[in-house]
C-alpha positions as CSV (number, residue, x, y, z in Angstrom):
1,M,-24.9,52.9,8.1
2,P,-23.0,54.7,10.9
3,P,-19.4,55.8,10.0
4,R,-17.7,53.4,12.4
5,A,-19.8,50.5,11.1
6,F,-19.1,51.5,7.5
7,R,-15.3,51.6,8.1
8,R,-15.5,48.2,9.7
9,F,-17.5,46.8,6.8
10,A,-15.1,48.4,4.3
11,G,-12.1,46.9,6.1
12,L,-13.7,43.4,6.1
13,L,-14.5,43.8,2.4
14,A,-11.0,44.8,1.6
15,L,-9.7,41.8,3.5
16,V,-12.0,39.4,1.6
17,L,-11.0,40.9,-1.8
18,C,-7.4,40.8,-0.9
19,C,-7.5,37.2,0.2
20,S,-9.7,36.0,-2.7
21,A,-7.3,37.6,-5.2
22,H,-4.7,35.1,-4.1
23,A,-6.9,32.1,-3.9
24,V,-6.2,29.6,-6.7
25,A,-8.6,26.7,-7.3
26,F,-7.2,23.9,-9.4
27,K,-9.2,21.1,-10.9
28,W,-7.7,17.9,-12.3
29,A,-9.1,14.7,-13.7
30,S,-7.7,11.2,-13.4
31,Q,-8.8,8.0,-15.0
32,D,-8.8,6.3,-11.6
33,D,-9.6,7.4,-8.0
34,A,-7.8,6.8,-4.7
35,A,-9.1,3.6,-3.3
36,T,-8.7,4.6,0.4
37,M,-7.5,7.5,2.6
38,D,-5.5,5.1,4.8
39,P,-1.8,5.5,3.9
40,D,-0.9,1.9,4.8
41,A,-3.9,0.1,3.2
42,F,-3.1,0.0,-0.6
43,N,0.2,0.2,-2.5
44,H,-1.6,1.8,-5.5
45,G,-0.5,4.7,-7.6
46,P,-3.6,6.9,-7.7
47,T,-4.2,6.3,-4.0
48,M,-0.6,7.3,-3.0
49,T,-0.9,10.3,-5.4
50,V,-3.7,11.8,-3.4
51,L,-2.3,10.7,0.0
52,G,1.1,12.2,-0.8
53,H,-0.5,15.6,-0.4
54,I,-2.1,14.8,3.0
55,Y,0.5,12.7,4.7
56,E,4.3,13.0,4.8
57,G,7.3,10.7,5.6
58,L,10.5,11.4,7.4
59,V,12.0,12.2,3.9
60,R,10.5,13.0,0.6
61,R,11.5,13.5,-3.1
62,D,12.3,16.8,-4.6
63,R,11.3,18.1,-8.1
64,E,14.0,15.8,-9.7
65,Q,12.9,12.9,-7.4
66,R,16.0,13.1,-5.3
67,I,15.7,12.3,-1.5
68,E,15.5,15.4,0.7
69,P,14.5,16.1,4.4
70,A,10.8,16.2,5.2
71,L,9.4,15.6,8.8
72,A,13.0,14.7,9.7
73,Q,15.2,17.7,9.3
74,S,18.4,15.6,9.5
75,W,19.7,12.1,10.1
76,T,22.9,10.3,11.1
77,Q,24.0,6.7,11.3
78,P,25.4,6.0,14.8
79,A,25.9,2.3,13.8
80,P,25.6,0.4,10.5
81,T,22.1,-0.8,11.4
82,V,20.9,2.3,13.2
83,W,19.5,5.4,11.5
84,R,18.8,8.4,13.9
85,F,16.3,11.0,12.7
86,R,16.0,14.4,14.2
87,L,12.4,15.6,13.8
88,R,11.4,19.1,12.9
89,E,10.0,21.0,15.9
90,G,6.6,22.7,15.8
91,V,5.1,20.5,13.0
92,R,1.4,20.2,13.5
93,F,-1.2,17.7,12.2
94,H,-4.2,19.0,10.4
95,D,-6.2,18.7,13.6
96,G,-3.7,21.1,15.3
97,S,-1.9,18.5,17.5
98,L,1.9,18.5,17.6
99,L,4.0,15.8,15.8
100,T,6.1,13.8,18.3
101,A,8.5,10.9,18.1
102,D,5.7,8.7,19.4
103,D,3.7,9.4,16.2
104,V,6.6,8.3,14.0
105,V,7.2,5.1,16.0
106,F,3.5,4.3,15.9
107,S,3.3,5.0,12.1
108,L,6.3,3.0,11.0
109,K,5.2,0.0,13.1
110,R,1.7,0.3,11.7
111,A,3.2,0.1,8.2
112,M,4.9,-3.2,9.3
113,T,1.7,-5.0,10.4
114,P,0.4,-8.0,8.3
115,E,-2.6,-6.0,7.1
116,S,-0.4,-3.2,5.7
117,D,0.2,-3.1,1.9
118,M,3.2,-0.9,2.4
119,K,5.3,-3.3,4.5
120,V,7.6,-3.9,1.5
121,F,9.0,-0.5,2.1
122,A,9.8,-1.4,5.7
123,A,11.2,-4.8,4.8
124,S,14.5,-4.4,6.6
125,I,13.3,-2.6,9.7
126,A,13.6,-4.5,12.9
127,D,12.5,-1.9,15.4
128,V,11.6,1.8,15.7
129,K,12.4,3.6,19.0
130,A,11.8,7.1,20.4
131,V,15.0,8.4,21.8
132,D,13.3,11.6,23.0
133,A,10.3,13.7,21.9
134,T,12.1,14.8,18.7
135,T,14.4,11.9,18.0
136,V,13.7,8.5,16.5
137,D,16.0,5.6,15.9
138,V,15.1,3.2,13.0
139,V,16.9,-0.1,13.6
140,T,17.4,-2.4,10.6
141,E,18.1,-6.1,10.7
142,F,21.2,-5.5,8.6
143,P,22.9,-2.6,6.9
144,N,20.6,-1.3,4.2
145,A,21.9,1.3,1.8
146,A,18.4,1.7,0.2
147,L,16.5,2.5,3.3
148,L,16.2,6.2,2.5
149,Q,14.8,5.3,-0.9
150,S,11.8,3.6,0.7
151,L,11.0,6.0,3.6
152,P,9.0,8.5,1.5
153,E,6.4,5.8,1.1
154,L,6.0,5.3,4.9
155,K,3.6,8.1,5.9
156,V,3.3,9.5,9.4
157,M,-0.1,9.5,11.2
158,S,-1.2,10.9,14.5
159,K,-1.1,8.1,17.1
160,A,-3.8,9.8,19.2
161,W,-6.1,10.3,16.2
162,A,-5.8,6.7,15.2
163,E,-6.4,5.5,18.8
164,K,-9.4,7.8,19.2
165,N,-11.0,6.6,15.9
166,G,-10.2,2.9,16.0
167,A,-7.7,3.0,13.2
168,L,-4.7,1.4,15.0
169,R,-4.1,-1.0,12.1
170,P,-4.9,-0.6,8.4
171,A,-8.1,-2.1,7.0
172,D,-7.3,-5.0,4.6
173,M,-8.3,-3.8,1.2
174,R,-8.3,-7.3,-0.3
175,Q,-11.0,-8.3,2.2
176,K,-12.9,-5.1,1.4
177,S,-12.5,-4.0,5.1
178,E,-12.9,-0.4,6.2
179,N,-12.1,1.7,9.3
180,F,-12.3,5.4,10.1
181,A,-9.0,6.0,8.2
182,T,-10.5,4.6,5.0
183,R,-12.6,7.8,4.4
184,N,-11.0,10.3,6.7
185,A,-7.5,11.7,7.0
186,N,-5.3,13.7,9.4
187,G,-1.7,14.3,8.2
188,T,0.9,17.0,8.4
189,G,1.1,17.6,4.6
190,P,0.6,20.7,2.5
191,F,-3.1,19.9,1.9
192,K,-6.0,18.8,4.1
193,L,-8.8,16.5,3.1
194,S,-12.0,18.6,2.7
195,V,-14.4,16.5,0.7
196,R,-14.2,12.8,0.0
197,E,-16.7,11.2,-2.4
198,P,-15.2,7.9,-3.5
199,D,-15.1,7.4,-7.3
200,V,-16.5,10.9,-7.8
201,R,-14.3,13.7,-6.4
202,T,-11.7,14.4,-3.7
203,V,-11.2,18.0,-2.6
204,L,-8.0,19.2,-0.9
205,V,-7.5,22.6,0.7
206,A,-4.1,24.2,1.5
207,H,-2.9,23.5,5.1
208,T,-2.1,27.1,6.2
209,G,-0.2,25.7,9.2
210,W,2.2,23.6,7.0
211,W,5.8,23.7,8.3
212,D,7.3,24.3,4.8
213,K,7.0,27.3,2.5
214,P,4.7,26.4,-0.4
215,A,6.2,26.7,-3.9
216,S,2.7,26.2,-5.4
217,N,0.0,28.9,-5.3
218,I,-2.9,26.4,-5.3
219,T,-5.2,26.9,-2.4
220,E,-7.9,24.4,-3.3
221,A,-7.5,21.3,-5.5
222,T,-10.3,19.1,-6.7
223,M,-9.5,15.7,-8.3
224,V,-12.4,14.1,-10.2
225,K,-12.5,10.6,-11.6
226,I,-13.3,10.5,-15.3
227,S,-12.7,7.0,-16.5
228,S,-13.6,7.7,-20.1
229,A,-10.6,9.0,-22.0
230,A,-12.7,10.8,-24.5
231,T,-14.8,12.5,-21.8
232,R,-11.6,13.4,-19.9
233,V,-10.1,15.1,-22.9
234,A,-13.3,16.9,-23.8
235,A,-13.6,18.2,-20.3
236,L,-10.1,19.6,-20.5
237,L,-10.6,21.3,-23.8
238,S,-14.0,22.7,-22.8
239,G,-12.3,24.6,-20.0
240,E,-13.9,22.5,-17.2
241,L,-10.5,21.2,-16.1
242,D,-7.0,22.7,-15.6
243,F,-5.2,19.4,-15.9
244,A,-6.0,15.9,-17.1
245,Y,-4.1,12.6,-17.2
246,P,-3.4,10.4,-18.9
247,I,-4.0,11.9,-22.4
248,P,-4.7,9.1,-24.9
249,L,-2.0,8.8,-27.5
250,Q,-4.4,9.5,-30.4
251,D,-5.5,12.8,-28.7
252,I,-2.1,14.3,-28.0
253,P,-2.0,16.2,-31.4
254,R,-5.5,17.6,-30.9
255,V,-4.7,18.9,-27.4
256,E,-1.4,20.4,-28.5
257,A,-3.2,22.1,-31.5
258,S,-5.8,23.6,-29.2
259,T,-5.3,27.2,-28.2
260,G,-4.3,27.5,-24.6
261,Y,-3.3,23.8,-24.0
262,K,-0.2,21.7,-23.9
263,V,1.0,18.1,-23.3
264,L,4.0,17.0,-21.2
265,Q,5.4,13.6,-22.3
266,G,8.2,11.3,-21.0
267,P,9.0,7.8,-19.9
268,E,7.2,6.2,-16.9
269,I,8.9,3.9,-14.5
270,R,6.2,1.3,-15.0
271,N,6.4,-2.0,-16.8
272,L,3.4,-3.8,-18.1
273,F,3.3,-7.6,-18.2
274,L,1.2,-10.8,-18.1
275,S,0.7,-12.8,-14.9
276,M,-0.4,-16.5,-15.0
277,D,-1.7,-18.6,-12.1
278,Q,1.0,-21.2,-11.8
279,A,0.1,-22.7,-8.4
280,S,-3.5,-23.8,-8.6
281,P,-4.1,-27.5,-9.4
282,E,-6.7,-26.4,-11.9
283,L,-7.3,-23.0,-13.4
284,R,-10.6,-21.4,-12.2
285,Y,-11.2,-19.6,-15.5
286,A,-10.2,-22.0,-18.2
287,S,-11.5,-24.9,-20.3
288,V,-8.9,-27.3,-19.1
289,K,-10.1,-29.5,-16.2
290,G,-8.0,-31.5,-13.8
291,R,-4.7,-29.8,-14.5
292,N,-3.2,-26.3,-14.9
293,P,-1.6,-25.5,-18.3
294,F,0.3,-22.5,-16.8
295,A,2.1,-24.8,-14.3
296,D,4.1,-26.0,-17.4
297,R,6.9,-23.7,-18.5
298,R,6.4,-24.8,-22.1
299,V,2.9,-23.3,-22.1
300,R,4.1,-20.1,-20.5
301,L,6.9,-19.8,-23.1
302,A,4.5,-20.6,-25.9
303,I,2.2,-17.7,-24.7
304,Y,5.3,-15.5,-24.6
305,Q,6.5,-16.4,-28.1
306,A,3.0,-15.9,-29.6
307,I,2.9,-12.2,-28.6
308,D,4.3,-9.6,-31.1
309,I,5.3,-7.0,-28.5
310,E,6.8,-4.7,-31.2
311,A,3.5,-4.7,-33.1
312,I,1.6,-3.7,-29.9
313,G,4.0,-0.9,-29.4
314,K,3.7,0.4,-32.9
315,R,0.0,0.0,-33.7
316,I,-1.7,0.5,-30.3
317,L,0.8,2.5,-28.3
318,R,2.0,4.6,-31.2
319,D,5.7,4.1,-30.4
320,S,5.3,5.7,-27.0
321,A,6.3,2.5,-25.1
322,V,9.6,0.6,-25.0
323,P,9.6,-3.2,-25.3
324,T,11.3,-5.0,-22.4
325,G,12.4,-8.4,-21.3
326,I,12.3,-7.9,-17.5
327,L,9.8,-6.7,-14.9
328,V,11.9,-3.9,-13.6
329,P,12.0,-0.7,-15.6
330,R,15.2,0.8,-16.9
331,G,16.4,3.8,-15.1
332,V,15.8,2.2,-11.7
333,N,18.6,1.6,-9.1
334,S,20.6,-1.6,-9.6
335,V,19.2,-2.5,-13.0
336,D,21.7,-3.4,-15.8
337,A,20.4,-1.8,-19.0
338,A,21.7,-4.9,-20.9
339,M,18.9,-6.9,-19.3
340,V,16.0,-5.2,-21.0
341,A,16.3,-7.0,-24.3
342,R,13.6,-9.6,-25.0
343,P,15.0,-13.1,-24.2
344,F,12.6,-15.2,-26.3
345,P,11.7,-14.0,-29.9
346,Y,8.2,-13.7,-31.4
347,D,7.9,-17.1,-33.1
348,L,4.5,-18.6,-33.8
349,A,5.9,-21.9,-35.1
350,A,7.9,-22.4,-31.9
351,A,4.9,-21.5,-29.8
352,K,2.7,-24.1,-31.5
353,K,5.4,-26.7,-31.1
354,L,5.7,-26.0,-27.4
355,L,2.0,-26.2,-26.8
356,A,1.8,-29.6,-28.6
357,E,4.8,-30.9,-26.6
358,A,2.9,-29.8,-23.4
359,G,-0.2,-31.8,-24.4
360,Y,-2.3,-28.9,-25.9
361,P,-2.0,-29.4,-29.7
362,T,-5.3,-27.6,-30.2
363,G,-4.9,-25.0,-27.5
364,F,-7.4,-24.3,-24.7
365,E,-9.7,-21.5,-23.5
366,V,-8.8,-19.0,-20.7
367,T,-10.1,-15.7,-19.4
368,L,-7.7,-12.7,-19.4
369,D,-8.5,-10.1,-16.6
370,C,-7.7,-6.6,-17.7
371,T,-8.3,-3.0,-16.6
372,N,-10.1,-0.7,-18.9
373,D,-9.2,2.6,-17.2
374,R,-5.8,2.2,-15.6
375,Y,-3.0,1.9,-18.2
376,V,-2.5,3.5,-21.6
377,N,-4.9,1.8,-24.1
378,D,-5.1,-1.2,-21.7
379,E,-8.3,-2.9,-23.0
380,Q,-7.0,-2.5,-26.6
381,V,-3.7,-4.1,-25.6
382,C,-5.6,-7.0,-24.0
383,T,-7.8,-7.4,-27.1
384,A,-4.7,-7.5,-29.3
385,I,-3.0,-10.1,-27.1
386,A,-6.2,-12.2,-27.4
387,G,-6.0,-12.0,-31.2
388,M,-2.4,-13.0,-31.2
389,L,-2.9,-16.0,-28.9
390,S,-5.8,-17.2,-31.1
391,R,-3.2,-18.0,-33.8
392,I,-1.8,-20.8,-31.7
393,G,-5.2,-22.1,-30.6
394,V,-5.4,-20.4,-27.2
395,K,-8.9,-18.8,-27.1
396,V,-8.8,-15.8,-24.8
397,A,-11.9,-14.1,-23.4
398,V,-11.0,-10.6,-22.3
399,N,-12.6,-9.6,-19.0
400,A,-12.1,-5.8,-18.9
401,L,-12.8,-4.2,-15.5
402,P,-12.5,-0.8,-13.9
403,G,-9.3,-0.6,-11.9
404,A,-10.9,-0.7,-8.5
405,R,-12.7,-4.0,-9.3
406,F,-9.7,-5.4,-11.1
407,F,-7.3,-4.9,-8.2
408,T,-9.7,-6.3,-5.6
409,K,-10.3,-9.4,-7.8
410,V,-6.7,-10.0,-8.7
411,G,-5.4,-9.2,-5.3
412,A,-7.6,-11.8,-3.8
413,G,-6.2,-14.4,-6.2
414,D,-9.4,-14.7,-8.2
415,S,-7.7,-14.7,-11.6
416,S,-6.1,-17.3,-13.9
417,F,-4.5,-14.9,-16.3
418,N,-4.1,-11.1,-16.1
419,F,-2.6,-8.0,-17.6
420,F,-0.8,-6.0,-15.0
421,G,1.5,-3.0,-14.4
422,Y,3.8,-2.2,-11.6
423,T,5.9,0.9,-10.6
424,P,8.8,0.6,-8.1
425,V,8.0,4.0,-6.6
426,N,11.1,4.0,-4.5
427,L,13.1,3.8,-7.7
428,D,14.9,0.7,-6.5
429,A,15.0,-2.8,-8.1
430,Y,14.4,-4.6,-4.8
431,N,10.9,-3.2,-4.6
432,T,9.8,-5.0,-7.8
433,L,11.7,-8.1,-7.0
434,N,10.1,-8.4,-3.5
435,V,6.6,-7.4,-4.5
436,M,6.2,-9.2,-7.9
437,M,8.8,-12.0,-8.0
438,A,9.3,-13.3,-4.4
439,T,7.3,-16.2,-3.2
440,R,3.9,-15.0,-1.9
441,D,4.0,-15.9,1.8
442,G,2.3,-13.0,3.7
443,K,5.5,-11.0,4.0
444,A,6.7,-10.8,0.4
445,G,5.2,-11.2,-3.0
446,Q,2.1,-9.0,-2.2
447,W,1.3,-8.6,-5.9
448,N,2.8,-11.9,-7.1
449,V,-0.7,-12.9,-8.0
450,G,0.4,-15.8,-10.3
451,R,2.2,-17.2,-7.3
452,Y,5.5,-17.8,-9.1
453,S,8.0,-19.3,-6.8
454,N,11.7,-20.2,-7.1
455,P,13.7,-20.7,-3.8
456,E,16.9,-19.5,-5.5
457,V,15.3,-16.3,-6.7
458,D,14.0,-15.8,-3.1
459,R,17.6,-16.3,-1.8
460,L,19.0,-13.8,-4.2
461,I,16.3,-11.2,-3.4
462,G,17.2,-11.5,0.2
463,Q,20.9,-10.8,-0.7
464,V,19.9,-7.8,-2.8
465,L,18.3,-6.2,0.3
466,T,21.5,-6.6,2.4
467,E,24.2,-6.0,-0.2
468,M,25.9,-2.6,0.3
469,D,28.3,-2.6,-2.6
470,P,26.5,-1.1,-5.7
471,Q,28.2,-3.2,-8.3
472,A,27.7,-6.4,-6.4
473,R,24.1,-5.5,-5.8
474,T,23.5,-5.0,-9.5
475,R,25.0,-8.4,-10.2
476,L,22.6,-10.0,-7.7
477,V,19.6,-8.3,-9.3
478,T,20.7,-9.5,-12.7
479,Q,21.0,-13.1,-11.4
480,A,17.5,-13.0,-9.9
481,M,16.0,-11.5,-13.0
482,T,17.8,-14.0,-15.3
483,L,16.4,-16.9,-13.4
484,H,12.9,-15.4,-13.3
485,R,12.8,-14.7,-17.1
486,N,14.2,-18.2,-17.9
487,D,11.4,-19.6,-15.8
488,V,9.0,-17.4,-17.7
489,G,7.7,-16.4,-14.2
490,H,5.8,-13.5,-15.9
491,I,5.6,-12.3,-19.5
492,P,7.2,-8.8,-19.6
493,L,5.8,-6.6,-22.4
494,Y,6.9,-3.0,-22.3
495,Q,7.7,0.1,-20.4
496,Q,4.9,2.6,-20.6
497,G,5.1,6.3,-21.6
498,L,3.5,9.3,-19.9
499,A,1.3,12.1,-21.3
500,W,-0.2,14.8,-19.1
501,G,-2.5,17.5,-20.6
502,M,-3.0,20.9,-19.1
503,R,-3.7,24.6,-19.7
504,K,-0.7,26.6,-20.9
505,N,-0.9,28.7,-17.8
506,V,-0.2,25.7,-15.6
507,D,3.5,25.0,-14.8
508,A,4.1,21.4,-13.8
509,A,7.0,19.0,-13.4
510,L,6.4,15.7,-15.1
511,Q,7.1,12.9,-12.6
512,S,8.3,9.5,-13.9
513,D,6.2,7.7,-11.3
514,N,3.1,9.3,-12.8
515,R,2.1,10.9,-9.5
516,V,0.7,14.4,-9.8
517,N,2.4,16.4,-7.1
518,L,0.7,19.8,-6.4
519,R,3.9,21.0,-4.7
520,F,5.4,21.2,-8.2
521,I,2.4,22.8,-9.9
522,S,1.5,26.4,-10.0
523,V,-1.1,28.4,-12.0
524,R,-0.1,31.7,-13.7
């Protein structure tokens, strides 16, 4: 090799060795996969976990989950119903195009469309206007003190990219619709989508043109779906993975005892509950014909009083969960901690009496739809509930499904009785009230799959959104939740716990919303 060519080769080799020395590949496993790459299509934890690395909002949450600037470097309020956001200059999408105010206007309005599953986070927005290329006004229908809490969930897309690829509106997940944005992505976030194999793996690579300075040293992250808890833990302990979640409660001691591994634990802002179809004239999946037992409050209360929530927490959840009497988790904005106590005691005799009074002295048969890969010991919990209800004559057939199938089925209203969980990811009570308790009318109640409806609850929820005084707002939330639990609109069970497993050389910040955030993870 000629000397000049050798020197050139040696220089290139040194560059490759230098760069590869800093490259950090990270592999993690989840029990569920993102359902879509469209940031407006599905309000679903695993989906938003992945998309949170690709897409960004005007604001974001820091390591302690406090609001901080993101695509907007600052904001002011020129009027009580106007929020003015000054955008960062020079921010580029992954395809190299510059972020402008038009992209923000397009994206927020896209999130407000009927097909969007994220419109709850834009509930008070009346209009979005571009003042100039780097300034956007968000106009609300009324003063909304919680607006900033919701904006991290409203992600910004490239208007030109969406127009070019026919993705101007989100595809309706409940109708199993797809568009280009379902399997492709183009955000401004710290990671770009490299490989997308639904239900298998998603590979993200660091966006070297990201506007912020990365705190993480991860350059490539691969998320794989491993539904089986045993397989997920085995893959972690064999060295195949750097990180896995959730870790089953029974496996936590084994992971912690293994050399080179650790578990992070803490409370999750997710409540688990039972939802019942209260609106159909006849239940689709039950033995009763010509009427709907769940339309009768006495039947719903009987179901509630036949469930020993404390026993479930102790025997199946190993004391990692906290029993609750409301749908909204403690620790969320505007929730009075005094509300979490169970309102109706476990009482089999009372439950049997209620069923008899309602005209079902020998009970009835019904199918309980349940996930088997989404929540901690979910299928076991459903099986235990079925056993408890059999004591009052209600024979329950547990239909355990993978999360993707469950949410499609239940979201379409194809369920009589189901075990469900919800996280108010904006850490505000209004989110749960609007999504789970408000009358399902196309604008609210997106996941109120039992179609519970109380006009007074709806009125109070509307007031919660507009009330600026914190104490008055908490009182309104309390009133709405009191009516809901007296109606037995749902059957609250418990607030779930978190357990993340990882190598000891992985530094991570446990997030109460159970979202893995690579910005807060580094590998030593």
